[in-house]
C-alpha positions as CSV (number, residue, x, y, z in Angstrom):
1,M,122.9,-190.8,160.6
2,E,126.1,-193.2,161.8
3,F,128.4,-193.6,159.4
4,D,128.5,-197.9,158.9
5,D,124.2,-197.2,158.2
6,Q,125.2,-194.9,155.3
7,M,127.5,-197.0,153.5
8,R,125.3,-200.0,154.0
9,R,122.3,-198.4,152.0
10,Y,123.9,-196.6,149.9
11,F,126.8,-199.0,149.1
12,G,125.7,-202.3,150.8
13,T,129.2,-203.2,152.1
14,V,131.6,-200.4,154.4
15,Q,134.3,-202.0,152.7
16,L,134.3,-199.6,149.4
17,A,137.7,-201.0,148.3
18,S,136.1,-204.1,147.7
19,L,133.4,-202.7,145.2
20,P,133.0,-202.8,141.6
21,P,133.4,-199.2,139.8
22,Q,130.1,-199.4,138.8
23,A,128.4,-200.1,142.5
24,L,130.4,-196.9,143.4
25,A,129.3,-194.9,140.5
26,A,125.4,-196.7,141.1
27,G,125.6,-195.5,145.1
28,I,126.8,-192.5,144.5
29,E,124.3,-191.6,142.0
30,R,121.7,-192.7,144.6
31,M,123.5,-190.4,147.4
32,Q,123.2,-187.6,145.0
33,V,119.4,-188.2,144.0
34,D,118.6,-188.2,147.8
35,L,121.1,-185.0,148.7
36,G,118.4,-183.1,146.1
37,L,115.5,-184.7,147.5
38,E,116.4,-184.5,151.3
39,R,114.7,-180.8,153.1
40,D,116.7,-181.7,156.8
41,R,119.6,-179.4,157.2
42,G,121.5,-182.1,158.9
43,R,120.7,-185.0,157.0
44,R,122.1,-182.6,153.9
45,F,124.8,-181.7,155.2
46,A,125.9,-185.3,156.2
47,L,125.6,-186.4,152.5
48,W,126.9,-184.1,151.3
49,A,130.0,-184.3,153.4
50,L,130.0,-188.4,152.7
51,L,129.8,-187.3,148.3
52,H,132.7,-184.8,149.0
53,M,134.7,-187.8,150.5
54,L,133.9,-189.0,147.5
55,G,134.6,-186.3,145.1
56,A,131.1,-186.3,143.8
57,A,129.7,-183.5,146.0
58,P,128.2,-180.9,143.8
59,D,129.0,-177.0,144.0
60,L,128.1,-175.4,147.6
61,D,125.9,-173.1,146.2
62,V,124.0,-175.8,144.7
63,A,123.9,-177.5,147.6
64,F,123.1,-175.1,150.1
65,E,120.6,-172.1,149.9
66,D,121.8,-170.8,153.6
67,E,125.1,-169.1,153.6
68,A,125.2,-170.7,157.5
69,D,125.5,-173.9,156.1
70,R,128.1,-173.4,153.2
71,E,130.2,-171.6,155.7
72,A,130.2,-174.9,157.3
73,A,130.7,-176.8,154.2
74,R,133.7,-174.7,153.6
75,S,135.1,-175.2,157.3
76,F,134.3,-179.2,156.8
77,M,136.3,-178.8,153.1
78,D,139.2,-177.0,154.8
79,L,139.4,-179.9,157.9
80,A,139.0,-182.3,155.5
81,D,141.4,-181.5,153.3
82,K,144.4,-180.2,156.4
83,P,147.4,-182.9,156.3
84,Q,147.1,-185.4,159.6
85,E,149.5,-184.8,161.9
86,N,151.5,-187.3,163.9
């Protein structure tokens, strides 16, 4: 699952800044539907991570049945929210 491929699939572009708000909302909604349908753990995590970065991810207990997956998501959130060092 390549990042650019996912951006094109859901938003039609890799440049989110150029999207009108309606197109962004529609892409996020498609991602949320796919997250609910996805059974592959890796693909499910990738979709959730992208939704998290867009501020639209569901709660961990809703997104992941397995505690190990929830813990991995918590680690991802910690890393994503950590300030970058120069």
